[in-house]
C-alpha positions as CSV (number, residue, x, y, z in Angstrom):
1,M,42.7,-25.1,-9.3
2,D,41.2,-28.6,-9.0
3,K,38.0,-29.8,-10.8
4,L,35.9,-29.4,-7.8
5,G,37.0,-25.8,-7.3
6,V,36.2,-25.0,-10.9
7,Y,32.7,-26.6,-10.7
8,L,32.0,-24.6,-7.5
9,Q,33.1,-21.4,-9.1
10,I,30.9,-22.0,-12.2
11,L,28.0,-22.8,-9.9
12,L,28.5,-19.6,-7.9
13,V,28.6,-17.5,-11.1
14,A,25.4,-19.3,-12.5
15,L,23.6,-18.7,-9.2
16,H,24.6,-15.0,-9.1
17,Y,23.5,-14.6,-12.7
18,T,20.1,-16.3,-12.1
19,T,19.4,-14.3,-8.9
20,S,20.4,-11.1,-10.7
21,N,18.1,-11.8,-13.6
22,A,15.2,-12.7,-11.2
23,S,15.8,-9.4,-9.3
24,T,16.0,-7.4,-12.5
25,A,12.7,-9.0,-13.8
26,G,11.0,-8.4,-10.5
27,M,12.0,-4.7,-10.5
28,H,10.9,-4.3,-14.2
29,Y,7.5,-5.7,-13.2
30,V,7.2,-3.3,-10.2
31,I,8.2,-0.3,-12.3
32,A,5.8,-1.2,-15.1
33,S,2.9,-1.8,-12.7
34,C,3.7,1.4,-10.8
35,N,3.5,3.4,-14.0
36,T,-0.3,2.8,-13.9
37,T,-0.6,4.6,-10.5
38,R,-1.1,8.3,-9.7
39,Y,2.2,8.5,-7.8
40,P,4.6,6.1,-9.7
41,S,7.9,7.2,-8.1
42,L,6.4,6.7,-4.5
43,C,5.0,3.4,-5.6
44,V,8.4,2.1,-6.9
45,R,10.2,3.4,-3.8
46,C,7.8,1.6,-1.4
47,L,7.4,-1.6,-3.3
48,S,11.0,-2.2,-4.7
49,S,11.9,-4.2,-1.6
50,Y,9.1,-6.6,-2.4
51,A,10.2,-7.1,-6.0
52,D,12.0,-10.5,-5.5
53,S,9.0,-12.0,-3.6
54,I,6.4,-10.6,-6.0
55,Q,8.0,-11.8,-9.1
56,G,5.4,-10.7,-11.6
57,N,2.4,-11.8,-9.5
58,D,-0.4,-9.3,-9.6
59,L,-2.1,-10.6,-6.5
60,K,1.2,-10.4,-4.5
61,L,1.7,-6.9,-5.8
62,A,-1.8,-5.7,-4.7
63,K,-1.3,-7.3,-1.3
64,A,2.1,-5.7,-0.8
65,A,0.7,-2.3,-1.8
66,I,-2.2,-2.5,0.6
67,S,0.1,-3.8,3.4
68,V,2.4,-0.8,2.9
69,S,-0.7,1.5,3.1
70,L,-2.0,-0.3,6.2
71,N,1.3,-0.1,8.1
72,N,1.6,3.6,7.4
73,A,-2.1,4.2,8.3
74,K,-1.4,2.4,11.6
75,S,1.7,4.5,12.4
76,T,-0.2,7.7,11.3
77,T,-3.2,6.8,13.6
78,A,-0.8,6.2,16.5
79,Y,0.9,9.6,15.9
80,I,-2.4,11.5,15.7
81,S,-3.8,9.7,18.8
82,K,-0.8,11.0,20.7
83,L,-1.6,14.5,19.5
84,A,-5.2,14.1,20.7
85,A,-3.9,13.1,24.1
86,S,-1.6,16.1,24.4
87,S,-2.6,19.1,26.5
88,G,-2.8,22.7,25.4
89,L,-4.6,22.2,22.1
90,K,-7.1,24.8,21.0
91,P,-10.7,23.5,21.1
92,N,-11.1,23.6,17.2
93,I,-7.7,21.9,16.7
94,Y,-8.5,19.3,19.3
95,Q,-11.8,18.5,17.6
96,A,-10.2,18.2,14.2
97,V,-7.6,15.9,15.7
98,K,-10.1,13.8,17.5
99,D,-12.3,13.5,14.4
100,C,-9.2,12.5,12.4
101,V,-8.4,9.7,14.9
102,N,-11.9,8.3,14.4
103,N,-11.6,8.5,10.6
104,M,-8.2,6.8,10.7
105,N,-9.4,4.0,13.0
106,N,-12.1,3.3,10.4
107,C,-9.4,3.5,7.6
108,V,-7.2,0.9,9.4
109,S,-10.1,-1.4,9.9
110,S,-11.0,-1.2,6.1
111,L,-7.4,-1.8,5.0
112,N,-7.2,-4.8,7.5
113,Q,-10.3,-6.3,5.9
114,S,-8.8,-5.8,2.4
115,V,-5.5,-7.6,3.3
116,Q,-7.4,-10.5,4.9
117,E,-9.6,-10.8,1.8
118,L,-6.7,-10.7,-0.5
119,E,-5.1,-13.5,1.4
120,R,-7.9,-15.7,0.2
121,M,-8.3,-14.5,-3.4
122,G,-6.4,-17.3,-4.9
123,Q,-9.2,-19.8,-4.1
124,F,-12.0,-17.8,-5.8
125,R,-13.1,-18.1,-9.4
126,G,-15.8,-16.6,-11.6
127,Q,-18.5,-14.6,-9.9
128,S,-17.2,-15.5,-6.5
129,F,-13.9,-13.8,-7.4
130,E,-15.8,-10.7,-8.7
131,W,-17.8,-10.5,-5.5
132,H,-14.8,-10.7,-3.2
133,M,-12.8,-8.3,-5.5
134,S,-15.7,-5.8,-5.2
135,N,-15.4,-6.0,-1.4
136,I,-11.7,-5.2,-1.5
137,K,-12.2,-2.2,-3.9
138,T,-15.0,-0.9,-1.6
139,W,-12.8,-1.2,1.6
140,V,-9.8,0.4,0.0
141,S,-12.0,3.2,-1.4
142,S,-13.6,3.6,2.0
143,A,-10.1,3.9,3.6
144,L,-9.2,6.6,1.1
145,T,-12.4,8.5,1.8
146,N,-11.7,8.4,5.6
147,Q,-8.2,9.7,5.0
148,N,-9.6,12.6,2.8
149,T,-12.2,13.3,5.5
150,C,-9.5,13.6,8.1
151,S,-7.5,16.0,5.9
152,R,-10.5,18.2,5.2
153,G,-11.0,18.7,8.9
154,F,-7.9,20.8,8.8
155,S,-8.8,22.8,5.7
156,D,-10.7,25.4,7.8
157,G,-8.7,28.6,8.0
158,S,-9.3,28.8,11.8
159,V,-7.3,25.5,12.2
160,D,-3.7,26.5,11.9
161,G,-0.2,26.0,13.3
162,P,2.3,23.2,13.7
163,V,-0.2,20.5,14.5
164,K,-2.1,21.1,11.3
165,V,1.2,21.1,9.3
166,A,2.3,17.8,10.9
167,V,-1.1,16.0,10.4
168,V,-1.6,17.2,6.8
169,R,1.9,16.2,5.8
170,R,1.4,12.7,7.2
171,M,-2.1,12.4,5.8
172,S,-0.9,13.4,2.3
173,Y,1.7,10.6,2.4
174,V,-0.6,7.9,3.5
175,T,-3.3,9.0,1.1
176,Q,-0.9,8.8,-1.8
177,L,0.0,5.3,-0.7
178,T,-3.6,4.2,-0.5
179,S,-4.4,5.8,-3.9
180,N,-1.6,3.7,-5.4
181,A,-2.8,0.6,-3.7
182,L,-6.3,1.1,-5.1
183,A,-4.9,1.5,-8.6
184,L,-2.9,-1.7,-8.3
185,V,-6.0,-3.5,-6.9
186,N,-8.0,-2.3,-9.9
187,R,-5.1,-3.4,-12.2
188,F,-5.1,-6.9,-10.7
189,A,-8.9,-7.1,-11.1
190,L,-8.8,-6.0,-14.8
191,R,-5.9,-8.3,-15.6
192,H,-7.6,-11.3,-13.9
193,K,-10.7,-10.6,-15.9
194,A,-8.7,-10.4,-19.1
195,G,-6.8,-13.6,-18.2
196,T,-3.4,-11.8,-18.4
197,H,-2.5,-11.9,-14.7
198,M,-0.1,-14.3,-13.0
199,P,-1.9,-16.3,-10.3
């Protein structure tokens, strides 16, 4: 093999080693961060694909977590809206579904605001950072409250059947995602205050 071929081979091996190390470091960070959430295995499963782009950055991790929650909230809202538009629902089930759609629309709005605010967090310092961080926590908490309110609408014993099962299952999933997102937002805020976060 000529010298150029040898150099290229060494370069490829080095590149692979560097990329592998970066990927491994990113995954270690995601796993360690997810261990602070209520549903760590779900957290790792949903955020592992972001590990390379997050690379130990607390802000990027929080943003990814809320984005995952937002996307699932949107698809859940669309699904429940279709149920509300379907015919043949008993009045009490229809009312529960309709109320849930309203709650989920509010939830999506809150998560949207959170993502938009996180996009700008890198430019804030001191009390300004604290104020904007407080807004984000409030919006994510509000989204979680709306999700729980939707689920409680189906807790009445008179509301039963496949619609209830389908809605409750989807709501449980998106609520777990939002709970994890809130934990990671709180983690970002605490680490920023302590000066241990990555910008």
